[in-house]
BABARO-459369 format. One record per residue: residue in one letter; residue number from 1; x, y, z of N, C-alpha, C in turn. Coordinates in nm, 3 decimals. Example, Ala and Ser with C-alpha at 12.3 -4.5 7.8 and 13.67 -1.06 7.14 Angstrom:
REM BABARO-459369
[rec 'A', 1, [1.319, -0.569, 0.780], [1.230, -0.450, 0.780], [1.320, -0.330, 0.780]]
[rec 'S', 2, [1.285, -0.225, 0.708], [1.367, -0.106, 0.714], [1.290, 0.003, 0.787]]
REM end
This chain:
REM BABARO-459369
[rec 'M', 1, [14.624, 6.400, 4.674], [14.696, 6.393, 4.825], [14.563, 6.423, 4.946]]
[rec 'R', 2, [14.600, 6.353, 5.065], [14.500, 6.400, 5.172], [14.623, 6.440, 5.268]]
[rec 'I', 3, [14.556, 6.562, 5.302], [14.662, 6.629, 5.448], [14.533, 6.697, 5.543]]
[rec 'V', 4, [14.614, 6.659, 5.649], [14.554, 6.692, 5.772], [14.650, 6.842, 5.843]]
[rec 'G', 5, [14.523, 6.935, 5.854], [14.613, 7.055, 5.960], [14.575, 7.041, 6.058]]
[rec 'I', 6, [14.696, 7.095, 6.148], [14.659, 7.080, 6.294], [14.679, 7.246, 6.355]]
[rec 'D', 7, [14.603, 7.272, 6.448], [14.614, 7.403, 6.529], [14.638, 7.351, 6.657]]
[rec 'P', 8, [14.756, 7.321, 6.717], [14.790, 7.247, 6.871], [14.691, 7.325, 6.967]]
[rec 'G', 9, [14.657, 7.283, 7.047], [14.638, 7.316, 7.196], [14.621, 7.180, 7.280]]
[rec 'L', 10, [14.607, 7.242, 7.420], [14.588, 7.141, 7.527], [14.459, 7.153, 7.525]]
[rec 'E', 11, [14.368, 7.263, 7.538], [14.245, 7.257, 7.555], [14.156, 7.239, 7.476]]
[rec 'T', 12, [14.213, 7.309, 7.349], [14.125, 7.279, 7.212], [14.232, 7.293, 7.118]]
[rec 'T', 13, [14.220, 7.167, 7.051], [14.307, 7.178, 6.925], [14.255, 7.147, 6.798]]
[rec 'G', 14, [14.250, 7.225, 6.688], [14.170, 7.235, 6.591], [14.246, 7.150, 6.481]]
[rec 'Y', 15, [14.180, 7.109, 6.388], [14.207, 7.012, 6.248], [14.122, 7.057, 6.122]]
[rec 'A', 16, [14.170, 7.004, 6.040], [14.116, 7.003, 5.885], [14.183, 6.917, 5.843]]
[rec 'V', 17, [14.095, 6.819, 5.744], [14.126, 6.746, 5.685], [14.068, 6.755, 5.525]]
[rec 'L', 18, [14.224, 6.768, 5.441], [14.155, 6.825, 5.273], [14.240, 6.736, 5.209]]
[rec 'E', 19, [14.130, 6.728, 5.093], [14.211, 6.621, 4.965], [14.274, 6.730, 4.868]]
[rec 'L', 20, [14.385, 6.697, 4.832], [14.390, 6.812, 4.715], [14.487, 6.704, 4.612]]
[rec 'G', 21, [14.453, 6.774, 4.454], [14.449, 6.690, 4.357], [14.372, 6.748, 4.248]]
[rec 'N', 22, [14.464, 6.789, 4.140], [14.420, 6.805, 3.993], [14.362, 6.993, 3.979]]
[rec 'G', 23, [14.446, 7.036, 4.080], [14.439, 7.182, 4.126], [14.273, 7.190, 4.183]]
[rec 'Q', 24, [14.246, 7.119, 4.268], [14.124, 7.117, 4.309], [14.147, 7.089, 4.486]]
[rec 'C', 25, [14.075, 7.161, 4.588], [14.091, 7.141, 4.760], [13.960, 7.117, 4.833]]
[rec 'Q', 26, [13.936, 7.006, 4.825], [13.801, 6.992, 4.918], [13.839, 6.964, 5.087]]
[rec 'I', 27, [13.747, 7.018, 5.145], [13.755, 7.006, 5.304], [13.684, 6.866, 5.309]]
[rec 'V', 28, [13.749, 6.744, 5.348], [13.673, 6.666, 5.387], [13.612, 6.639, 5.509]]
[rec 'D', 29, [13.712, 6.699, 5.608], [13.636, 6.708, 5.782], [13.716, 6.832, 5.796]]
[rec 'A', 30, [13.638, 6.881, 5.930], [13.709, 6.984, 6.013], [13.633, 6.994, 6.154]]
[rec 'G', 31, [13.691, 7.012, 6.269], [13.656, 7.033, 6.372], [13.771, 7.065, 6.481]]
[rec 'I', 32, [13.729, 7.011, 6.593], [13.845, 7.043, 6.731], [13.831, 6.909, 6.833]]
[rec 'I', 33, [13.937, 6.919, 6.872], [13.918, 6.788, 6.982], [13.927, 6.863, 7.131]]
[rec 'K', 34, [13.867, 6.833, 7.201], [13.843, 6.947, 7.371], [13.874, 6.845, 7.455]]
[rec 'T', 35, [13.943, 6.912, 7.551], [13.977, 6.858, 7.698], [13.942, 6.952, 7.759]]
[rec 'N', 36, [13.928, 6.880, 7.929], [13.855, 6.977, 8.021], [13.986, 7.031, 8.095]]
[rec 'R', 37, [13.968, 7.174, 8.118], [14.099, 7.220, 8.192], [14.116, 7.161, 8.311]]
[rec 'R', 38, [13.994, 7.118, 8.409], [14.004, 7.029, 8.502], [14.080, 6.900, 8.514]]
[rec 'W', 39, [14.087, 6.863, 8.427], [14.161, 6.717, 8.403], [14.283, 6.749, 8.447]]
[rec 'E', 40, [14.364, 6.630, 8.524], [14.483, 6.613, 8.507], [14.544, 6.619, 8.401]]
[rec 'L', 41, [14.656, 6.691, 8.373], [14.755, 6.672, 8.231], [14.765, 6.541, 8.190]]
[rec 'A', 42, [14.790, 6.435, 8.269], [14.810, 6.300, 8.175], [14.686, 6.281, 8.101]]
[rec 'K', 43, [14.558, 6.261, 8.197], [14.438, 6.268, 8.127], [14.427, 6.355, 7.978]]
[rec 'R', 44, [14.466, 6.461, 7.978], [14.446, 6.547, 7.883], [14.491, 6.479, 7.777]]
[rec 'L', 45, [14.630, 6.457, 7.798], [14.710, 6.419, 7.646], [14.657, 6.303, 7.644]]
[rec 'V', 46, [14.608, 6.222, 7.702], [14.545, 6.087, 7.657], [14.453, 6.071, 7.538]]
[rec 'V', 47, [14.375, 6.172, 7.627], [14.227, 6.195, 7.531], [14.240, 6.283, 7.416]]
[rec 'L', 48, [14.365, 6.354, 7.444], [14.404, 6.447, 7.266], [14.440, 6.299, 7.171]]
[rec 'S', 49, [14.570, 6.209, 7.238], [14.626, 6.130, 7.172], [14.543, 6.044, 7.125]]
[rec 'K', 50, [14.415, 6.011, 7.196], [14.325, 5.893, 7.137], [14.268, 5.945, 7.039]]
[rec 'E', 51, [14.163, 6.043, 7.055], [14.084, 6.105, 6.950], [14.171, 6.142, 6.816]]
[rec 'L', 52, [14.306, 6.206, 6.826], [14.394, 6.216, 6.699], [14.413, 6.099, 6.604]]
[rec 'G', 53, [14.430, 6.006, 6.705], [14.480, 5.883, 6.644], [14.363, 5.813, 6.573]]
[rec 'E', 54, [14.249, 5.837, 6.612], [14.123, 5.771, 6.555], [14.094, 5.841, 6.409]]
[rec 'L', 55, [14.133, 5.991, 6.414], [14.091, 6.085, 6.307], [14.190, 6.042, 6.225]]
[rec 'L', 56, [14.327, 6.000, 6.221], [14.422, 5.998, 6.131], [14.406, 5.806, 6.066]]
[rec 'D', 57, [14.336, 5.743, 6.186], [14.322, 5.614, 6.115], [14.189, 5.600, 6.001]]
[rec 'E', 58, [14.076, 5.691, 6.050], [14.012, 5.710, 6.008], [14.012, 5.768, 5.845]]
[rec 'Y', 59, [14.103, 5.884, 5.814], [14.116, 5.973, 5.700], [14.225, 5.919, 5.648]]
[rec 'E', 60, [14.323, 5.862, 5.727], [14.462, 5.847, 5.632], [14.557, 5.933, 5.579]]
[rec 'P', 61, [14.551, 6.052, 5.622], [14.651, 6.161, 5.527], [14.772, 6.104, 5.541]]
[rec 'G', 62, [14.873, 6.156, 5.474], [14.996, 6.141, 5.412], [15.054, 6.243, 5.456]]
[rec 'V', 63, [15.021, 6.398, 5.492], [15.106, 6.486, 5.530], [15.009, 6.561, 5.645]]
[rec 'M', 64, [15.100, 6.566, 5.726], [15.062, 6.658, 5.862], [15.130, 6.811, 5.883]]
[rec 'A', 65, [15.019, 6.918, 5.822], [15.078, 7.026, 5.854], [15.037, 7.111, 5.990]]
[rec 'V', 66, [15.138, 7.135, 6.082], [15.105, 7.176, 6.230], [15.174, 7.319, 6.223]]
[rec 'E', 67, [15.132, 7.379, 6.330], [15.188, 7.504, 6.381], [15.254, 7.472, 6.459]]
[rec 'E', 68, [15.388, 7.559, 6.426], [15.504, 7.553, 6.560], [15.460, 7.627, 6.672]]
[rec 'L', 69, [15.559, 7.587, 6.768], [15.509, 7.646, 6.903], [15.570, 7.794, 6.879]]
[rec 'Y', 70, [15.450, 7.856, 6.991], [15.534, 7.980, 7.007], [15.454, 8.033, 7.130]]
[rec 'S', 71, [15.529, 8.134, 7.243], [15.457, 8.155, 7.337], [15.517, 8.284, 7.393]]
[rec 'H', 72, [15.449, 8.373, 7.420], [15.509, 8.516, 7.473], [15.595, 8.495, 7.592]]
[rec 'Y', 73, [15.681, 8.567, 7.597], [15.803, 8.547, 7.729], [15.728, 8.577, 7.832]]
[rec 'R', 74, [15.603, 8.637, 7.847], [15.563, 8.681, 8.006], [15.477, 8.544, 8.036]]
[rec 'F', 75, [15.450, 8.439, 7.981], [15.388, 8.329, 7.979], [15.475, 8.226, 7.936]]
[rec 'P', 76, [15.568, 8.182, 8.011], [15.621, 8.035, 7.993], [15.605, 7.954, 8.008]]
[rec 'R', 77, [15.482, 7.943, 8.131], [15.413, 7.821, 8.122], [15.314, 7.772, 8.007]]
[rec 'T', 78, [15.232, 7.865, 7.920], [15.171, 7.825, 7.866], [15.293, 7.746, 7.707]]
[rec 'S', 79, [15.396, 7.791, 7.691], [15.469, 7.717, 7.577], [15.529, 7.563, 7.633]]
[rec 'I', 80, [15.532, 7.579, 7.757], [15.562, 7.427, 7.819], [15.465, 7.358, 7.808]]
[rec 'L', 81, [15.247, 7.368, 7.836], [15.182, 7.311, 7.842], [15.175, 7.287, 7.706]]
[rec 'M', 82, [15.188, 7.368, 7.569], [15.182, 7.370, 7.463], [15.236, 7.241, 7.402]]
[rec 'G', 83, [15.394, 7.219, 7.452], [15.498, 7.140, 7.403], [15.414, 7.031, 7.440]]
[rec 'H', 84, [15.381, 6.983, 7.541], [15.289, 6.868, 7.575], [15.230, 6.841, 7.462]]
[rec 'A', 85, [15.122, 6.894, 7.448], [15.034, 6.903, 7.345], [15.088, 6.883, 7.198]]
[rec 'R', 86, [15.185, 6.940, 7.155], [15.258, 6.932, 7.035], [15.300, 6.793, 7.022]]
[rec 'G', 87, [15.388, 6.752, 7.133], [15.440, 6.630, 7.121], [15.308, 6.525, 7.098]]
[rec 'V', 88, [15.244, 6.507, 7.192], [15.125, 6.417, 7.135], [15.099, 6.414, 7.010]]
[rec 'I', 89, [15.096, 6.514, 6.936], [15.055, 6.560, 6.796], [15.144, 6.522, 6.721]]
[rec 'L', 90, [15.270, 6.518, 6.753], [15.392, 6.466, 6.651], [15.397, 6.332, 6.671]]
[rec 'E', 91, [15.386, 6.270, 6.811], [15.380, 6.141, 6.819], [15.277, 6.074, 6.732]]
[rec 'A', 92, [15.177, 6.130, 6.707], [15.055, 6.036, 6.614], [15.068, 6.041, 6.492]]
[rec 'A', 93, [15.153, 6.175, 6.458], [15.200, 6.160, 6.319], [15.308, 6.075, 6.281]]
[rec 'A', 94, [15.390, 6.049, 6.381], [15.528, 5.918, 6.370], [15.456, 5.808, 6.349]]
[rec 'K', 95, [15.376, 5.770, 6.451], [15.294, 5.634, 6.455], [15.230, 5.623, 6.306]]
[rec 'A', 96, [15.172, 5.690, 6.244], [15.093, 5.674, 6.142], [15.195, 5.731, 5.997]]
[rec 'N', 97, [15.344, 5.710, 6.037], [15.405, 5.763, 5.960], [15.361, 5.814, 5.831]]
[rec 'M', 98, [15.361, 5.952, 5.912], [15.311, 6.063, 5.817], [15.432, 6.174, 5.832]]
[rec 'K', 99, [15.452, 6.239, 5.692], [15.528, 6.351, 5.666], [15.479, 6.476, 5.786]]
[rec 'V', 100, [15.553, 6.524, 5.867], [15.558, 6.652, 5.919], [15.575, 6.757, 5.872]]
[rec 'M', 101, [15.497, 6.878, 5.817], [15.552, 7.026, 5.800], [15.509, 7.109, 5.906]]
[rec 'A', 102, [15.589, 7.179, 5.948], [15.586, 7.269, 6.102], [15.566, 7.421, 6.024]]
[rec 'Y', 103, [15.476, 7.529, 6.059], [15.476, 7.630, 5.970], [15.437, 7.758, 6.106]]
[rec 'A', 104, [15.521, 7.865, 6.094], [15.478, 7.942, 6.195], [15.378, 8.015, 6.186]]
[rec 'A', 105, [15.285, 8.018, 6.292], [15.168, 8.085, 6.350], [15.144, 8.225, 6.265]]
[rec 'T', 106, [15.237, 8.301, 6.243], [15.229, 8.426, 6.194], [15.199, 8.411, 6.010]]
[rec 'R', 107, [15.271, 8.294, 5.960], [15.284, 8.280, 5.816], [15.148, 8.202, 5.780]]
[rec 'V', 108, [15.095, 8.130, 5.892], [14.968, 8.064, 5.849], [14.858, 8.205, 5.883]]
[rec 'K', 109, [14.857, 8.280, 5.962], [14.738, 8.391, 5.986], [14.740, 8.493, 5.889]]
[rec 'K', 110, [14.870, 8.517, 5.838], [14.874, 8.603, 5.680], [14.840, 8.565, 5.578]]
[rec 'S', 111, [14.766, 8.398, 5.571], [14.743, 8.344, 5.455], [14.594, 8.359, 5.470]]
[rec 'I', 112, [14.531, 8.395, 5.565], [14.362, 8.363, 5.561], [14.305, 8.423, 5.456]]
[rec 'T', 113, [14.222, 8.377, 5.394], [14.125, 8.480, 5.319], [14.002, 8.419, 5.312]]
[rec 'C', 114, [13.904, 8.489, 5.271], [13.750, 8.427, 5.227], [13.737, 8.310, 5.158]]
[rec 'N', 115, [13.811, 8.274, 5.075], [13.824, 8.167, 4.964], [13.876, 8.082, 5.021]]
[rec 'Y', 116, [13.775, 7.964, 5.061], [13.863, 7.821, 5.109], [13.952, 7.771, 5.035]]
[rec 'K', 117, [13.959, 7.780, 4.900], [14.011, 7.709, 4.821], [14.190, 7.837, 4.832]]
[rec 'L', 118, [14.156, 7.886, 4.830], [14.323, 8.005, 4.857], [14.354, 7.984, 4.996]]
[rec 'I', 119, [14.265, 7.956, 5.111], [14.301, 7.905, 5.210], [14.401, 7.765, 5.200]]
[rec 'C', 120, [14.338, 7.668, 5.161], [14.417, 7.561, 5.124], [14.528, 7.567, 5.048]]
[rec 'F', 121, [14.519, 7.638, 4.980], [14.656, 7.655, 4.903], [14.763, 7.726, 4.971]]
[rec 'R', 122, [14.704, 7.839, 5.044], [14.810, 7.930, 5.151], [14.821, 7.850, 5.246]]
[rec 'N', 123, [14.745, 7.809, 5.336], [14.810, 7.755, 5.449], [14.879, 7.636, 5.469]]
[rec 'F', 124, [14.846, 7.563, 5.342], [14.931, 7.460, 5.347], [15.043, 7.424, 5.237]]
[rec 'W', 125, [15.065, 7.534, 5.135], [15.145, 7.529, 5.056], [15.226, 7.421, 5.002]]
[rec 'F', 126, [15.094, 7.332, 4.945], [15.133, 7.226, 4.846], [15.140, 7.235, 4.722]]
[rec 'F', 127, [15.137, 7.366, 4.666], [15.113, 7.408, 4.536], [15.185, 7.524, 4.484]]
REM end
């Protein structure tokens, strides 16, 4: 099973493509999609959509694990901007007919270990 994990962001969106099977987890690709904070919002969303679409076309994952939206009440603008980015990400998953699984950031962060196999098992919760 091929999975893509997404850490959404308007300026920087992180991703990891994983191959799971036979009790094994292999990292196929990982990286970031960057946009320039000086660009207009619409241009940033187009770049994110295009690059994520290309990534999904190349690797054809069946499942997307994406971090849920969270923002501190003191920074409401941040959650609004993040919502735009997350919306583009969810649209890309829908266009690719992918199952989407959302997780709280705190759940992901509590699962991080130094062993990448444990990261795969715990962050993406498929075993």
